[in-house]
C-alpha positions as CSV (number, residue, x, y, z in Angstrom):
1,M,23.9,-28.8,-27.1
2,L,20.6,-28.3,-29.0
3,P,19.2,-24.9,-28.2
4,V,15.8,-24.3,-26.7
5,G,14.7,-20.8,-25.9
6,L,18.1,-19.2,-26.7
7,K,20.2,-21.6,-24.5
8,P,21.4,-25.2,-24.8
9,L,19.6,-28.0,-23.2
10,L,22.7,-28.5,-21.0
11,F,22.2,-25.0,-19.6
12,H,18.6,-25.8,-18.8
13,A,19.7,-28.8,-16.8
14,L,22.4,-26.9,-15.0
15,D,19.9,-24.2,-14.1
16,E,17.6,-26.9,-12.8
17,I,20.4,-28.5,-10.7
18,A,21.3,-25.1,-9.2
19,D,17.7,-24.2,-8.5
20,A,17.3,-27.5,-6.7
21,G,19.8,-26.4,-4.2
22,L,22.7,-28.7,-5.2
23,L,26.2,-27.3,-5.2
24,R,28.2,-29.5,-7.7
25,A,27.6,-31.1,-11.0
26,V,29.7,-33.8,-12.7
27,I,29.2,-33.7,-16.5
28,V,30.0,-36.8,-18.4
29,T,31.3,-35.9,-21.9
30,N,32.2,-37.5,-25.2
31,P,36.0,-36.9,-25.7
32,H,35.4,-36.5,-29.4
33,K,33.0,-33.6,-28.8
34,P,35.1,-31.1,-26.8
35,M,32.6,-28.3,-27.5
36,V,30.3,-29.6,-24.7
37,E,32.9,-28.9,-22.0
38,A,33.9,-25.7,-23.6
39,A,30.3,-24.5,-23.7
40,A,29.6,-25.6,-20.1
41,R,32.5,-23.5,-18.9
42,H,30.6,-20.5,-20.2
43,W,27.5,-21.2,-18.1
44,H,27.1,-18.5,-15.5
45,G,25.8,-20.1,-12.3
46,P,26.8,-21.1,-8.7
47,L,27.6,-24.8,-9.4
48,E,31.1,-26.3,-9.1
49,L,31.5,-28.1,-12.4
50,E,33.6,-31.2,-13.0
51,F,34.0,-33.2,-16.2
52,V,34.7,-36.8,-16.9
53,P,35.1,-38.4,-20.3
54,Q,33.1,-41.5,-21.4
55,P,35.5,-43.2,-23.9
56,Q,32.8,-45.1,-25.7
57,P,29.0,-44.3,-25.9
58,R,27.9,-47.4,-24.0
59,G,24.8,-46.1,-22.3
60,V,23.8,-44.1,-19.2
61,G,24.8,-46.8,-16.8
62,H,28.3,-46.8,-18.2
63,A,28.4,-43.0,-18.2
64,L,27.6,-43.1,-14.4
65,A,30.3,-45.7,-13.8
66,C,32.8,-43.3,-15.5
67,A,32.0,-40.7,-12.8
68,R,32.3,-43.2,-9.9
69,D,35.6,-41.9,-8.5
70,L,34.4,-38.3,-8.5
71,L,31.3,-39.2,-6.6
72,G,33.3,-40.6,-3.7
73,G,30.6,-43.1,-2.6
74,A,28.0,-40.5,-1.8
75,P,24.4,-40.5,-3.0
76,F,24.0,-38.6,-6.2
77,A,21.2,-37.2,-8.4
78,V,21.1,-37.7,-12.2
79,A,19.6,-35.3,-14.7
80,L,19.4,-36.6,-18.3
81,T,19.8,-33.4,-20.4
82,D,17.6,-34.5,-23.3
83,Q,14.6,-34.5,-21.0
84,L,13.3,-31.0,-20.4
85,H,10.6,-30.2,-17.8
86,V,8.3,-27.2,-17.4
87,G,6.6,-26.6,-14.1
88,A,8.0,-27.4,-10.7
89,N,11.7,-28.1,-10.5
90,A,11.9,-31.8,-11.5
91,L,15.2,-32.6,-9.9
92,R,14.1,-31.0,-6.6
93,T,10.9,-33.2,-6.7
94,V,12.9,-36.4,-6.8
95,V,15.5,-35.1,-4.3
96,D,12.7,-34.3,-1.9
97,A,11.4,-37.9,-2.3
98,Y,14.8,-39.3,-1.5
99,R,15.1,-37.1,1.6
100,A,11.6,-38.2,2.7
101,T,12.1,-41.9,2.2
102,R,15.9,-42.4,2.3
103,L,15.5,-44.7,-0.6
104,P,16.7,-44.4,-4.2
105,S,14.1,-42.3,-6.0
106,L,12.8,-42.0,-9.5
107,L,10.8,-39.1,-11.1
108,V,7.7,-40.5,-12.8
109,H,5.0,-38.8,-14.9
110,G,1.8,-39.8,-16.5
111,Y,1.4,-39.8,-20.3
112,D,-1.4,-40.1,-22.8
113,E,-1.2,-43.4,-24.6
114,T,-3.5,-42.1,-27.4
115,T,-1.1,-39.3,-28.3
116,L,2.2,-41.1,-27.7
117,L,4.9,-40.2,-30.2
118,P,6.0,-43.3,-32.2
119,H,9.7,-43.0,-31.4
120,A,9.3,-41.7,-27.8
121,T,12.1,-42.7,-25.5
122,L,9.7,-44.0,-22.9
123,E,10.5,-46.1,-19.9
124,P,7.1,-47.3,-18.5
125,V,6.9,-48.0,-14.8
126,S,4.3,-49.7,-12.5
127,L,3.6,-48.2,-9.1
128,A,2.3,-49.4,-5.7
129,M,1.5,-47.7,-2.4
130,A,3.9,-48.6,0.5
131,A,2.8,-49.1,4.1
132,D,3.9,-45.5,4.9
133,R,1.7,-44.2,2.0
134,S,4.6,-43.3,-0.1
135,L,4.8,-44.5,-3.7
136,R,7.1,-47.3,-4.8
137,V,8.2,-48.3,-8.3
138,T,7.6,-52.1,-8.7
139,D,8.8,-52.5,-12.2
140,I,10.4,-50.4,-15.0
141,T,10.6,-51.4,-18.6
142,D,13.6,-50.6,-20.8
143,R,12.6,-48.5,-23.8
144,S,14.1,-51.0,-26.2
145,T,11.2,-53.4,-25.5
146,G,8.7,-51.1,-27.1
147,R,6.1,-52.0,-24.5
148,P,3.6,-49.2,-23.9
149,R,3.2,-50.1,-20.2
150,A,5.2,-51.9,-17.5
151,E,4.1,-55.3,-16.2
152,G,1.1,-54.9,-13.9
153,A,0.7,-51.1,-14.5
154,T,-2.8,-49.9,-14.0
155,E,-2.2,-46.5,-15.5
156,P,0.3,-45.1,-18.1
157,V,3.2,-43.8,-16.1
158,A,6.9,-43.5,-17.2
159,A,10.3,-42.5,-15.9
160,G,11.1,-38.8,-16.2
161,G,14.8,-38.7,-16.7
162,R,15.6,-37.7,-13.1
163,F,16.6,-40.0,-10.3
164,V,18.7,-40.2,-7.1
165,L,20.9,-43.2,-6.4
166,P,23.0,-44.3,-3.4
167,G,26.8,-44.5,-3.7
168,G,26.6,-48.3,-3.4
169,I,24.6,-48.6,-6.6
170,F,27.7,-49.4,-8.6
171,S,27.8,-52.9,-7.4
172,E,24.5,-53.4,-9.3
173,F,26.1,-51.9,-12.4
174,D,29.1,-54.1,-12.0
175,A,26.9,-57.2,-11.7
176,A,25.0,-56.2,-14.8
177,E,28.1,-55.5,-16.8
178,R,29.6,-59.0,-16.1
179,S,26.7,-60.5,-18.1
180,L,27.2,-58.2,-21.2
181,A,29.3,-58.5,-24.3
182,P,32.5,-56.4,-24.1
183,W,31.1,-53.4,-26.0
184,A,27.4,-53.8,-25.2
185,E,25.4,-50.9,-23.8
186,L,25.1,-50.7,-20.0
187,S,21.7,-49.3,-19.3
188,H,20.8,-47.5,-16.1
189,V,17.4,-49.2,-16.3
190,T,19.0,-52.5,-15.3
191,A,20.0,-51.1,-11.9
192,L,16.7,-49.4,-11.4
193,Q,14.8,-52.6,-12.2
194,R,16.7,-54.5,-9.5
195,L,15.9,-51.9,-7.0
196,A,12.2,-51.9,-8.0
197,W,11.9,-55.7,-7.8
198,R,13.3,-55.5,-4.2
199,G,10.8,-52.8,-3.3
200,E,13.7,-50.3,-2.8
201,L,12.8,-47.6,-5.4
202,A,10.6,-44.7,-4.4
203,A,8.6,-42.8,-6.9
204,A,8.2,-39.0,-7.1
205,R,5.2,-38.1,-9.2
206,Y,5.7,-35.1,-11.5
207,T,2.7,-33.0,-12.6
208,G,4.5,-30.6,-14.9
209,T,5.2,-31.0,-18.6
210,R,8.0,-33.1,-19.9
211,F,9.6,-32.7,-23.4
212,D,11.4,-35.7,-24.8
213,C,14.1,-33.8,-26.7
214,A,15.8,-37.1,-27.7
215,I,13.4,-37.3,-30.6
216,P,12.7,-34.7,-33.3
217,E,9.0,-34.3,-32.4
218,G,9.7,-33.8,-28.8
219,Y,12.5,-31.3,-29.5
220,H,10.3,-29.3,-31.9
221,A,7.5,-29.2,-29.2
222,A,10.0,-27.8,-26.7
223,V,11.2,-25.1,-29.1
224,A,7.6,-24.1,-29.7
225,A,7.0,-23.9,-25.9
226,F,10.2,-21.7,-25.4
227,P,10.0,-18.9,-28.0
228,A,13.4,-17.5,-28.8
229,S,12.9,-14.0,-27.4
230,A,15.7,-11.8,-25.9
């Protein structure tokens, strides 16, 4: 609910989803923070909004699993609201990659290793060119490792907080969860890694600017880029 340019990050994400041509958004909420759903209901836009609670904060993978029934087995796009993009519509970029390749797709962007913020929530990836000249993600590194690059990466590239997954992806989450302690975090990166290692994850390169609003430095940079003017 942090504001950037006179509106919450959530509203920026909903605007992006609507502008990408999607018709419906499922918002995963914390049941102990009812103000998120209350605020979302005041967003004025064309999307059909649905809400599902995540009983415990157990990671993005677990949040997606909470929405499984509402997704009905269909492919779905994910927009992490703490990642703000300026330039081309980031979600449309990754949706277009999915439509072109018919593969699960991940938004990726380059970054400057020399100016990398110390606490950046970075998920480095490595890329390869497929036979059809489209890009594939071959590896993705969970941010918790602290590694500045993914294995085999020849350039600094990271995930951009937008991806499209098939409805059948939940079998990957189920398999990952079986190996976890009961209250451990279920990361979305685990499923993306499995897809990447099988050569089944397309990459959609983003050339705009990304603000990592999950950390104070990134949020302050976003606020400076979006002056609060009426």
